[in-house]
C-alpha positions in Angstrom: 2.5 23.2 -1.6 0.9 19.8 -0.8 -2.9 19.4 -0.7 -2.8 19.1 3.1 -0.9 22.3 3.4 -3.5 24.0 1.1 -6.3 22.7 3.2 -4.6 24.0 6.4 -4.6 27.5 4.8 -8.2 27.2 3.9 -9.3 26.7 7.4 -6.6 28.8 9.1 -7.7 32.2 10.6 -6.7 35.0 8.5 -4.8 36.9 11.3 -2.8 33.8 12.0 -1.3 33.3 8.5 2.3 34.4 7.8 3.1 36.8 5.1 4.4 33.9 3.1 1.1 31.9 3.7 -1.0 34.9 2.7 1.0 35.2 -0.6 0.5 31.5 -1.3 -3.2 31.8 -0.5 -3.4 34.7 -3.1 -1.6 32.8 -5.7 -3.8 29.7 -5.3 -6.9 32.0 -5.5 -5.7 33.6 -8.7 -5.0 30.2 -10.3 -8.6 29.1 -10.1 -11.4 31.4 -8.9 -13.8 28.6 -8.2 -11.2 27.1 -5.9 -10.8 30.3 -3.9 -14.7 30.5 -3.7 -14.9 27.0 -2.3 -12.1 27.7 0.3 -13.8 30.9 1.3 -17.0 28.9 1.9 -15.2 26.2 4.0 -13.4 28.8 6.1 -16.7 30.3 7.0 -17.9 27.0 8.1 -14.7 26.6 10.1 -15.3 30.0 11.8 -18.9 28.8 12.6 -17.5 25.8 14.3 -14.8 27.7 16.2 -17.4 30.1 17.8 -20.7 28.4 17.8 -23.9 30.3 18.4 -25.5 30.4 22.0 -29.0 29.4 21.1 -30.6 26.7 19.1 -32.5 29.2 16.9 -29.3 31.1 16.1 -27.6 27.8 15.1 -30.4 26.8 12.9 -30.5 30.1 11.2 -26.7 30.1 10.6 -26.8 26.5 9.3 -29.7 27.4 6.9 -27.9 30.6 5.7 -24.7 28.5 5.2 -26.6 25.7 3.3 -28.4 28.2 1.1 -25.2 29.9 0.2 -23.6 26.5 -0.6 -26.5 25.4 -2.8 -26.2 28.5 -4.9 -22.6 28.1 -5.6 -21.6 26.3 -8.8 -19.2 23.9 -7.1 -20.5 20.4 -6.9 -18.4 19.4 -3.8 -19.7 22.4 -1.8 -23.4 21.5 -2.9 -22.7 17.9 -1.8 -21.4 19.0 1.6 -24.5 21.1 2.0 -26.8 18.2 1.1 -25.2 16.0 3.6 -25.6 18.7 6.3 -29.1 19.2 5.4 -29.6 15.4 5.7 -28.3 15.4 9.2 -29.5 18.8 10.3 -30.7 17.9 13.7 -27.2 16.4 14.6 -25.4 19.4 13.1 -27.5 22.0 15.2 -27.1 19.8 18.3 -23.3 19.7 17.8 -23.2 23.4 17.5 -25.3 24.2 20.6 -25.0 21.4 23.1 -22.0 21.3 25.5 -21.5 17.5 25.2 -18.5 15.9 23.6 -17.5 12.3 22.7 -13.8 13.0 22.9 -13.2 10.7 26.0 -15.1 7.9 24.4 -13.3 8.2 21.1 -10.0 8.4 22.9 -10.8 5.1 24.7 -11.9 3.4 21.4 -8.7 4.5 19.7 -6.6 3.0 22.6 -8.6 -0.2 22.5 -8.0 -0.5 18.7 -4.3 0.3 19.1 -3.9 -2.5 21.6 -6.0 -4.9 19.5 -3.9 -4.3 16.4 -0.6 -4.5 18.3 -1.5 -8.0 19.6 -3.0 -9.3 16.3 -2.2 -13.1 16.0 -0.3 -13.3 19.2 -2.6 -14.3 22.0 -6.2 -15.1 23.0 -8.9 -12.8 24.2 -7.9 -13.3 27.9 -4.5 -11.7 27.3 -6.1 -8.8 25.3 -8.6 -8.2 28.1 -5.7 -8.1 30.8 -3.7 -5.8 28.6 -6.7 -3.4 28.1 -7.5 -3.3 31.8 -3.8 -2.6 32.5 -3.8 0.2 29.9 -7.0 1.7 31.4 -5.3 2.5 34.7 
């Protein structure tokens, strides 16, 4: 199993795992209990992101509860993640509760970077601008 596959198992919903994946998950947890604890913690975070709370107060309460649980773990990576979330707590709570998304902006930026990289060293800014405007249609 690759690290990417293991990470996918960590954040996958329990009911969506195949019997083979459930067996692999159990084997990985038995190899290193600390690893299993970290995965359980991150899967709870993924569940929180999948179904965010309705109110700002509920989001703040869940974030505090998750961060407290993370700090009490003996896993440095989990503690580091909790510290970063605590540092940006306003942004985390806003992301959980507000209906806004930057998906459309991020998609446009990705397209722009792709066009720019594909034309590297071939032409000047005028041709890049024309190609970008053509791609935006």
